[in-house]
N, CA, C and O atoms as a Maestro MAE file, in Angstrom:
{
 s_m_m2io_version
 :::
 2.0.0
}

f_m_ct {
 s_m_title
 :::
 protein
 m_atom[248] {
  # First column is atom index #
  i_m_mmod_type
  r_m_x_coord
  r_m_y_coord
  r_m_z_coord
  i_m_residue_number
  s_m_chain_name
  s_m_pdb_residue_name
  s_m_pdb_atom_name
  i_m_atomic_number
  :::
  1 25 141.984 136.641 108.130 1 A "UNK " " N  " 7
  2 3 142.286 137.665 106.267 1 A "UNK " " CA " 6
  3 2 143.171 138.241 107.038 1 A "UNK " " C  " 6
  4 15 143.421 138.590 108.192 1 A "UNK " " O  " 8
  5 25 143.742 138.187 105.412 2 A "UNK " " N  " 7
  6 3 145.127 138.823 105.328 2 A "UNK " " CA " 6
  7 2 144.177 140.030 103.928 2 A "UNK " " C  " 6
  8 15 143.245 140.158 103.134 2 A "UNK " " O  " 8
  9 25 145.297 140.569 104.503 3 A "UNK " " N  " 7
  10 3 144.919 142.273 103.705 3 A "UNK " " CA " 6
  11 2 145.127 142.224 102.233 3 A "UNK " " C  " 6
  12 15 146.248 141.988 101.782 3 A "UNK " " O  " 8
  13 25 143.987 142.460 101.377 4 A "UNK " " N  " 7
  14 3 144.437 142.554 100.052 4 A "UNK " " CA " 6
  15 2 144.085 143.474 99.224 4 A "UNK " " C  " 6
  16 15 143.681 143.335 98.069 4 A "UNK " " O  " 8
  17 25 144.251 144.476 99.861 5 A "UNK " " N  " 7
  18 3 143.958 145.592 99.327 5 A "UNK " " CA " 6
  19 2 145.649 146.607 99.388 5 A "UNK " " C  " 6
  20 15 146.528 146.501 100.243 5 A "UNK " " O  " 8
  21 25 145.633 147.302 98.470 6 A "UNK " " N  " 7
  22 3 146.600 148.303 98.552 6 A "UNK " " CA " 6
  23 2 146.347 149.454 99.166 6 A "UNK " " C  " 6
  24 15 145.158 149.755 99.269 6 A "UNK " " O  " 8
  25 25 147.467 150.473 99.778 7 A "UNK " " N  " 7
  26 3 147.614 151.029 100.663 7 A "UNK " " CA " 6
  27 2 146.275 152.824 100.257 7 A "UNK " " C  " 6
  28 15 145.253 153.330 100.721 7 A "UNK " " O  " 8
  29 25 147.473 153.107 98.924 8 A "UNK " " N  " 7
  30 3 146.583 153.871 98.031 8 A "UNK " " CA " 6
  31 2 144.723 153.194 97.834 8 A "UNK " " C  " 6
  32 15 143.662 153.776 98.060 8 A "UNK " " O  " 8
  33 25 144.903 152.240 97.496 9 A "UNK " " N  " 7
  34 3 143.037 151.870 97.353 9 A "UNK " " CA " 6
  35 2 142.213 151.542 98.523 9 A "UNK " " C  " 6
  36 15 141.043 151.167 98.448 9 A "UNK " " O  " 8
  37 25 142.827 151.689 99.526 10 A "UNK " " N  " 7
  38 3 142.348 151.879 101.119 10 A "UNK " " CA " 6
  39 2 141.969 153.227 101.218 10 A "UNK " " C  " 6
  40 15 140.942 153.480 101.847 10 A "UNK " " O  " 8
  41 25 142.667 154.210 100.667 11 A "UNK " " N  " 7
  42 3 142.809 155.427 100.939 11 A "UNK " " CA " 6
  43 2 141.082 155.922 100.180 11 A "UNK " " C  " 6
  44 15 139.945 156.257 100.512 11 A "UNK " " O  " 8
  45 25 141.921 155.664 99.014 12 A "UNK " " N  " 7
  46 3 140.376 156.281 98.293 12 A "UNK " " CA " 6
  47 2 138.764 155.639 98.527 12 A "UNK " " C  " 6
  48 15 137.670 156.203 98.533 12 A "UNK " " O  " 8
  49 25 139.173 154.167 98.720 13 A "UNK " " N  " 7
  50 3 138.017 153.870 99.437 13 A "UNK " " CA " 6
  51 2 137.294 154.413 100.706 13 A "UNK " " C  " 6
  52 15 136.091 154.303 100.943 13 A "UNK " " O  " 8
  53 25 138.011 154.872 101.293 14 A "UNK " " N  " 7
  54 3 137.863 155.333 102.377 14 A "UNK " " CA " 6
  55 2 137.116 156.853 102.452 14 A "UNK " " C  " 6
  56 15 136.288 157.314 103.238 14 A "UNK " " O  " 8
  57 25 137.691 157.325 101.453 15 A "UNK " " N  " 7
  58 3 137.330 158.975 101.233 15 A "UNK " " CA " 6
  59 2 136.091 158.969 100.558 15 A "UNK " " C  " 6
  60 15 135.184 159.744 100.862 15 A "UNK " " O  " 8
  61 25 135.961 157.675 99.167 16 A "UNK " " N  " 7
  62 3 134.690 157.995 98.967 16 A "UNK " " CA " 6
  63 2 133.422 157.137 99.916 16 A "UNK " " C  " 6
  64 15 132.243 157.491 99.900 16 A "UNK " " O  " 8
  65 25 133.967 155.928 100.738 17 A "UNK " " N  " 7
  66 3 133.294 155.859 102.044 17 A "UNK " " CA " 6
  67 2 132.435 157.399 102.068 17 A "UNK " " C  " 6
  68 15 131.327 157.858 101.794 17 A "UNK " " O  " 8
  69 25 133.631 157.780 102.539 18 A "UNK " " N  " 7
  70 3 132.595 159.065 103.798 18 A "UNK " " CA " 6
  71 2 132.434 159.834 103.283 18 A "UNK " " C  " 6
  72 15 131.842 160.644 103.997 18 A "UNK " " O  " 8
  73 25 132.719 160.508 101.566 19 A "UNK " " N  " 7
  74 3 131.172 161.132 100.954 19 A "UNK " " CA " 6
  75 2 130.922 160.852 101.097 19 A "UNK " " C  " 6
  76 15 130.411 161.301 102.123 19 A "UNK " " O  " 8
  77 25 130.261 159.027 100.690 20 A "UNK " " N  " 7
  78 3 128.969 158.876 100.254 20 A "UNK " " CA " 6
  79 2 128.440 158.713 101.339 20 A "UNK " " C  " 6
  80 15 127.281 158.549 100.958 20 A "UNK " " O  " 8
  81 25 128.389 158.603 102.795 21 A "UNK " " N  " 7
  82 3 128.153 158.484 104.074 21 A "UNK " " CA " 6
  83 2 127.207 159.913 104.149 21 A "UNK " " C  " 6
  84 15 126.005 160.124 104.312 21 A "UNK " " O  " 8
  85 25 128.199 160.623 103.977 22 A "UNK " " N  " 7
  86 3 128.394 162.063 104.459 22 A "UNK " " CA " 6
  87 2 126.540 162.573 103.439 22 A "UNK " " C  " 6
  88 15 125.664 163.123 104.106 22 A "UNK " " O  " 8
  89 25 126.347 162.339 102.269 23 A "UNK " " N  " 7
  90 3 125.492 162.903 101.358 23 A "UNK " " CA " 6
  91 2 124.241 162.828 102.083 23 A "UNK " " C  " 6
  92 15 123.432 163.754 102.108 23 A "UNK " " O  " 8
  93 25 123.993 161.031 103.039 24 A "UNK " " N  " 7
  94 3 123.072 161.217 103.898 24 A "UNK " " CA " 6
  95 2 122.024 162.355 104.326 24 A "UNK " " C  " 6
  96 15 120.863 162.655 104.046 24 A "UNK " " O  " 8
  97 25 123.458 163.017 105.484 25 A "UNK " " N  " 7
  98 3 123.374 163.912 106.468 25 A "UNK " " CA " 6
  99 2 123.374 165.309 105.428 25 A "UNK " " C  " 6
  100 15 122.318 165.865 105.731 25 A "UNK " " O  " 8
  101 25 123.901 165.962 104.585 26 A "UNK " " N  " 7
  102 3 123.628 167.213 103.692 26 A "UNK " " CA " 6
  103 2 124.011 167.709 102.387 26 A "UNK " " C  " 6
  104 15 124.255 168.803 101.878 26 A "UNK " " O  " 8
  105 25 123.956 165.948 101.878 27 A "UNK " " N  " 7
  106 3 123.336 166.426 100.138 27 A "UNK " " CA " 6
  107 2 122.117 165.630 100.249 27 A "UNK " " C  " 6
  108 15 121.566 165.344 101.312 27 A "UNK " " O  " 8
  109 25 121.665 165.231 98.865 28 A "UNK " " N  " 7
  110 3 120.571 164.792 98.195 28 A "UNK " " CA " 6
  111 2 119.853 164.186 99.783 28 A "UNK " " C  " 6
  112 15 118.850 164.845 100.058 28 A "UNK " " O  " 8
  113 25 120.085 163.390 100.551 29 A "UNK " " N  " 7
  114 3 119.588 162.860 101.758 29 A "UNK " " CA " 6
  115 2 118.224 161.940 101.066 29 A "UNK " " C  " 6
  116 15 117.006 161.938 101.240 29 A "UNK " " O  " 8
  117 25 119.310 161.099 100.097 30 A "UNK " " N  " 7
  118 3 118.744 159.558 99.715 30 A "UNK " " CA " 6
  119 2 119.441 158.407 100.231 30 A "UNK " " C  " 6
  120 15 120.665 158.274 100.254 30 A "UNK " " O  " 8
  121 25 118.538 157.543 100.663 31 A "UNK " " N  " 7
  122 3 118.930 156.504 101.920 31 A "UNK " " CA " 6
  123 2 120.087 155.503 100.764 31 A "UNK " " C  " 6
  124 15 120.948 154.788 101.276 31 A "UNK " " O  " 8
  125 25 119.967 155.577 99.499 32 A "UNK " " N  " 7
  126 3 120.968 154.404 99.371 32 A "UNK " " CA " 6
  127 2 122.347 154.881 99.399 32 A "UNK " " C  " 6
  128 15 123.271 154.067 99.390 32 A "UNK " " O  " 8
  129 25 122.574 156.251 99.434 33 A "UNK " " N  " 7
  130 3 124.044 156.435 100.092 33 A "UNK " " CA " 6
  131 2 124.844 155.965 100.897 33 A "UNK " " C  " 6
  132 15 126.072 156.005 100.978 33 A "UNK " " O  " 8
  133 25 123.621 155.261 101.823 34 A "UNK " " N  " 7
  134 3 124.158 154.224 103.406 34 A "UNK " " CA " 6
  135 2 125.010 153.354 102.156 34 A "UNK " " C  " 6
  136 15 125.979 153.307 102.914 34 A "UNK " " O  " 8
  137 25 125.538 152.580 100.841 35 A "UNK " " N  " 7
  138 3 125.886 151.921 100.841 35 A "UNK " " CA " 6
  139 2 127.042 151.804 100.449 35 A "UNK " " C  " 6
  140 15 127.689 150.985 99.798 35 A "UNK " " O  " 8
  141 25 127.315 153.348 101.259 36 A "UNK " " N  " 7
  142 3 128.605 153.797 101.109 36 A "UNK " " CA " 6
  143 2 130.117 153.696 102.458 36 A "UNK " " C  " 6
  144 15 131.210 154.240 102.617 36 A "UNK " " O  " 8
  145 25 129.233 152.608 103.187 37 A "UNK " " N  " 7
  146 3 129.272 152.300 104.347 37 A "UNK " " CA " 6
  147 2 130.948 150.610 104.112 37 A "UNK " " C  " 6
  148 15 131.931 150.287 104.778 37 A "UNK " " O  " 8
  149 25 130.121 149.975 102.458 38 A "UNK " " N  " 7
  150 3 130.924 149.774 102.390 38 A "UNK " " CA " 6
  151 2 132.207 149.659 101.664 38 A "UNK " " C  " 6
  152 15 133.089 148.822 101.854 38 A "UNK " " O  " 8
  153 25 132.187 150.414 100.990 39 A "UNK " " N  " 7
  154 3 133.561 150.841 100.793 39 A "UNK " " CA " 6
  155 2 134.584 151.689 102.395 39 A "UNK " " C  " 6
  156 15 135.798 151.747 102.593 39 A "UNK " " O  " 8
  157 25 133.755 152.054 102.988 40 A "UNK " " N  " 7
  158 3 134.365 152.921 104.025 40 A "UNK " " CA " 6
  159 2 134.669 151.358 104.955 40 A "UNK " " C  " 6
  160 15 135.862 151.083 104.827 40 A "UNK " " O  " 8
  161 25 134.181 150.656 105.532 41 A "UNK " " N  " 7
  162 3 134.637 149.305 105.950 41 A "UNK " " CA " 6
  163 2 135.424 148.637 105.624 41 A "UNK " " C  " 6
  164 15 136.149 148.217 106.525 41 A "UNK " " O  " 8
  165 25 135.767 148.101 103.980 42 A "UNK " " N  " 7
  166 3 136.783 147.310 103.721 42 A "UNK " " CA " 6
  167 2 137.763 148.263 103.388 42 A "UNK " " C  " 6
  168 15 138.861 147.790 103.680 42 A "UNK " " O  " 8
  169 25 137.868 149.436 102.889 43 A "UNK " " N  " 7
  170 3 139.242 150.301 103.230 43 A "UNK " " CA " 6
  171 2 139.594 150.355 104.879 43 A "UNK " " C  " 6
  172 15 140.644 149.722 104.986 43 A "UNK " " O  " 8
  173 25 139.252 150.750 105.978 44 A "UNK " " N  " 7
  174 3 139.339 150.550 107.041 44 A "UNK " " CA " 6
  175 2 139.864 149.302 107.097 44 A "UNK " " C  " 6
  176 15 140.969 149.716 107.448 44 A "UNK " " O  " 8
  177 25 140.009 148.200 107.053 45 A "UNK " " N  " 7
  178 3 139.870 147.090 107.701 45 A "UNK " " CA " 6
  179 2 141.071 146.725 106.368 45 A "UNK " " C  " 6
  180 15 142.212 146.857 106.813 45 A "UNK " " O  " 8
  181 25 141.055 146.313 104.898 46 A "UNK " " N  " 7
  182 3 141.979 146.430 104.400 46 A "UNK " " CA " 6
  183 2 141.659 144.740 103.463 46 A "UNK " " C  " 6
  184 15 142.541 144.179 102.813 46 A "UNK " " O  " 8
  185 25 140.601 144.343 103.579 47 A "UNK " " N  " 7
  186 3 140.597 142.848 102.926 47 A "UNK " " CA " 6
  187 2 138.854 143.827 102.626 47 A "UNK " " C  " 6
  188 15 138.147 144.736 103.062 47 A "UNK " " O  " 8
  189 25 138.969 142.734 101.522 48 A "UNK " " N  " 7
  190 3 137.609 142.842 100.639 48 A "UNK " " CA " 6
  191 2 137.139 141.427 100.318 48 A "UNK " " C  " 6
  192 15 137.726 140.667 99.548 48 A "UNK " " O  " 8
  193 25 136.224 141.203 100.863 49 A "UNK " " N  " 7
  194 3 135.546 139.900 100.478 49 A "UNK " " CA " 6
  195 2 135.211 139.035 98.799 49 A "UNK " " C  " 6
  196 15 135.209 137.862 98.424 49 A "UNK " " O  " 8
  197 25 134.916 140.587 98.048 50 A "UNK " " N  " 7
  198 3 135.297 139.858 96.511 50 A "UNK " " CA " 6
  199 2 135.947 139.351 96.079 50 A "UNK " " C  " 6
  200 15 135.882 138.363 95.349 50 A "UNK " " O  " 8
  201 25 137.041 140.158 96.589 51 A "UNK " " N  " 7
  202 3 138.320 139.837 95.974 51 A "UNK " " CA " 6
  203 2 139.398 138.912 96.418 51 A "UNK " " C  " 6
  204 15 140.577 138.899 96.066 51 A "UNK " " O  " 8
  205 25 138.558 137.877 97.542 52 A "UNK " " N  " 7
  206 3 139.114 137.239 98.168 52 A "UNK " " CA " 6
  207 2 138.834 135.571 97.760 52 A "UNK " " C  " 6
  208 15 139.471 134.539 97.972 52 A "UNK " " O  " 8
  209 25 137.091 135.991 96.823 53 A "UNK " " N  " 7
  210 3 136.301 134.118 96.224 53 A "UNK " " CA " 6
  211 2 137.867 134.836 94.851 53 A "UNK " " C  " 6
  212 15 138.974 134.302 94.772 53 A "UNK " " O  " 8
  213 25 137.490 135.863 94.154 54 A "UNK " " N  " 7
  214 3 138.391 136.046 93.353 54 A "UNK " " CA " 6
  215 2 139.672 135.717 92.679 54 A "UNK " " C  " 6
  216 15 139.990 135.371 91.542 54 A "UNK " " O  " 8
  217 25 140.376 135.982 93.950 55 A "UNK " " N  " 7
  218 3 141.748 135.094 93.729 55 A "UNK " " CA " 6
  219 2 142.327 136.602 93.339 55 A "UNK " " C  " 6
  220 15 143.322 136.533 92.616 55 A "UNK " " O  " 8
  221 25 141.888 138.003 93.686 56 A "UNK " " N  " 7
  222 3 142.371 139.173 93.488 56 A "UNK " " CA " 6
  223 2 143.547 139.474 94.104 56 A "UNK " " C  " 6
  224 15 144.042 138.395 94.431 56 A "UNK " " O  " 8
  225 25 144.329 140.462 94.469 57 A "UNK " " N  " 7
  226 3 145.248 140.755 95.473 57 A "UNK " " CA " 6
  227 2 145.613 142.063 94.873 57 A "UNK " " C  " 6
  228 15 146.145 141.976 93.767 57 A "UNK " " O  " 8
  229 25 145.414 143.488 95.447 58 A "UNK " " N  " 7
  230 3 146.337 144.621 94.975 58 A "UNK " " CA " 6
  231 2 147.083 144.607 95.796 58 A "UNK " " C  " 6
  232 15 147.813 145.521 95.413 58 A "UNK " " O  " 8
  233 25 147.669 144.129 97.040 59 A "UNK " " N  " 7
  234 3 148.751 144.373 97.883 59 A "UNK " " CA " 6
  235 2 149.888 143.325 97.676 59 A "UNK " " C  " 6
  236 15 149.879 142.150 97.310 59 A "UNK " " O  " 8
  237 25 150.667 144.014 97.972 60 A "UNK " " N  " 7
  238 3 151.945 143.373 97.650 60 A "UNK " " CA " 6
  239 2 152.259 142.608 98.913 60 A "UNK " " C  " 6
  240 15 152.782 143.239 99.832 60 A "UNK " " O  " 8
  241 25 152.090 141.762 99.014 61 A "UNK " " N  " 7
  242 3 153.182 140.616 100.240 61 A "UNK " " CA " 6
  243 2 153.904 139.960 100.485 61 A "UNK " " C  " 6
  244 15 154.081 138.947 99.809 61 A "UNK " " O  " 8
  245 25 154.556 140.213 101.436 62 A "UNK " " N  " 7
  246 3 156.236 139.766 101.296 62 A "UNK " " CA " 6
  247 2 156.371 138.336 102.294 62 A "UNK " " C  " 6
  248 15 157.455 137.764 102.409 62 A "UNK " " O  " 8
  :::
 }
 m_bond[247] {
  # First column is bond index #
  i_m_from
  i_m_to
  i_m_order
  :::
  1 1 2 1
  2 2 3 1
  3 3 4 2
  4 3 5 1
  5 5 6 1
  6 6 7 1
  7 7 8 2
  8 7 9 1
  9 9 10 1
  10 10 11 1
  11 11 12 2
  12 11 13 1
  13 13 14 1
  14 14 15 1
  15 15 16 2
  16 15 17 1
  17 17 18 1
  18 18 19 1
  19 19 20 2
  20 19 21 1
  21 21 22 1
  22 22 23 1
  23 23 24 2
  24 23 25 1
  25 25 26 1
  26 26 27 1
  27 27 28 2
  28 27 29 1
  29 29 30 1
  30 30 31 1
  31 31 32 2
  32 31 33 1
  33 33 34 1
  34 34 35 1
  35 35 36 2
  36 35 37 1
  37 37 38 1
  38 38 39 1
  39 39 40 2
  40 39 41 1
  41 41 42 1
  42 42 43 1
  43 43 44 2
  44 43 45 1
  45 45 46 1
  46 46 47 1
  47 47 48 2
  48 47 49 1
  49 49 50 1
  50 50 51 1
  51 51 52 2
  52 51 53 1
  53 53 54 1
  54 54 55 1
  55 55 56 2
  56 55 57 1
  57 57 58 1
  58 58 59 1
  59 59 60 2
  60 59 61 1
  61 61 62 1
  62 62 63 1
  63 63 64 2
  64 63 65 1
  65 65 66 1
  66 66 67 1
  67 67 68 2
  68 67 69 1
  69 69 70 1
  70 70 71 1
  71 71 72 2
  72 71 73 1
  73 73 74 1
  74 74 75 1
  75 75 76 2
  76 75 77 1
  77 77 78 1
  78 78 79 1
  79 79 80 2
  80 79 81 1
  81 81 82 1
  82 82 83 1
  83 83 84 2
  84 83 85 1
  85 85 86 1
  86 86 87 1
  87 87 88 2
  88 87 89 1
  89 89 90 1
  90 90 91 1
  91 91 92 2
  92 91 93 1
  93 93 94 1
  94 94 95 1
  95 95 96 2
  96 95 97 1
  97 97 98 1
  98 98 99 1
  99 99 100 2
  100 99 101 1
  101 101 102 1
  102 102 103 1
  103 103 104 2
  104 103 105 1
  105 105 106 1
  106 106 107 1
  107 107 108 2
  108 107 109 1
  109 109 110 1
  110 110 111 1
  111 111 112 2
  112 111 113 1
  113 113 114 1
  114 114 115 1
  115 115 116 2
  116 115 117 1
  117 117 118 1
  118 118 119 1
  119 119 120 2
  120 119 121 1
  121 121 122 1
  122 122 123 1
  123 123 124 2
  124 123 125 1
  125 125 126 1
  126 126 127 1
  127 127 128 2
  128 127 129 1
  129 129 130 1
  130 130 131 1
  131 131 132 2
  132 131 133 1
  133 133 134 1
  134 134 135 1
  135 135 136 2
  136 135 137 1
  137 137 138 1
  138 138 139 1
  139 139 140 2
  140 139 141 1
  141 141 142 1
  142 142 143 1
  143 143 144 2
  144 143 145 1
  145 145 146 1
  146 146 147 1
  147 147 148 2
  148 147 149 1
  149 149 150 1
  150 150 151 1
  151 151 152 2
  152 151 153 1
  153 153 154 1
  154 154 155 1
  155 155 156 2
  156 155 157 1
  157 157 158 1
  158 158 159 1
  159 159 160 2
  160 159 161 1
  161 161 162 1
  162 162 163 1
  163 163 164 2
  164 163 165 1
  165 165 166 1
  166 166 167 1
  167 167 168 2
  168 167 169 1
  169 169 170 1
  170 170 171 1
  171 171 172 2
  172 171 173 1
  173 173 174 1
  174 174 175 1
  175 175 176 2
  176 175 177 1
  177 177 178 1
  178 178 179 1
  179 179 180 2
  180 179 181 1
  181 181 182 1
  182 182 183 1
  183 183 184 2
  184 183 185 1
  185 185 186 1
  186 186 187 1
  187 187 188 2
  188 187 189 1
  189 189 190 1
  190 190 191 1
  191 191 192 2
  192 191 193 1
  193 193 194 1
  194 194 195 1
  195 195 196 2
  196 195 197 1
  197 197 198 1
  198 198 199 1
  199 199 200 2
  200 199 201 1
  201 201 202 1
  202 202 203 1
  203 203 204 2
  204 203 205 1
  205 205 206 1
  206 206 207 1
  207 207 208 2
  208 207 209 1
  209 209 210 1
  210 210 211 1
  211 211 212 2
  212 211 213 1
  213 213 214 1
  214 214 215 1
  215 215 216 2
  216 215 217 1
  217 217 218 1
  218 218 219 1
  219 219 220 2
  220 219 221 1
  221 221 222 1
  222 222 223 1
  223 223 224 2
  224 223 225 1
  225 225 226 1
  226 226 227 1
  227 227 228 2
  228 227 229 1
  229 229 230 1
  230 230 231 1
  231 231 232 2
  232 231 233 1
  233 233 234 1
  234 234 235 1
  235 235 236 2
  236 235 237 1
  237 237 238 1
  238 238 239 1
  239 239 240 2
  240 239 241 1
  241 241 242 1
  242 242 243 1
  243 243 244 2
  244 243 245 1
  245 245 246 1
  246 246 247 1
  247 247 248 2
  :::
 }
}
């Protein structure tokens, strides 16, 4: 798995994921907010499966 997500995009995904998952506990408490785990995991790992399937890479690979 090569990284295909740029550093800035990774940070944004992590914050969005944390924000959505935190809504499960302290916000409107809707179970749909568990979908925030997806951007959280892809942000931490740095690899996005749909990007790989579509041939997209925002990360500059040396």
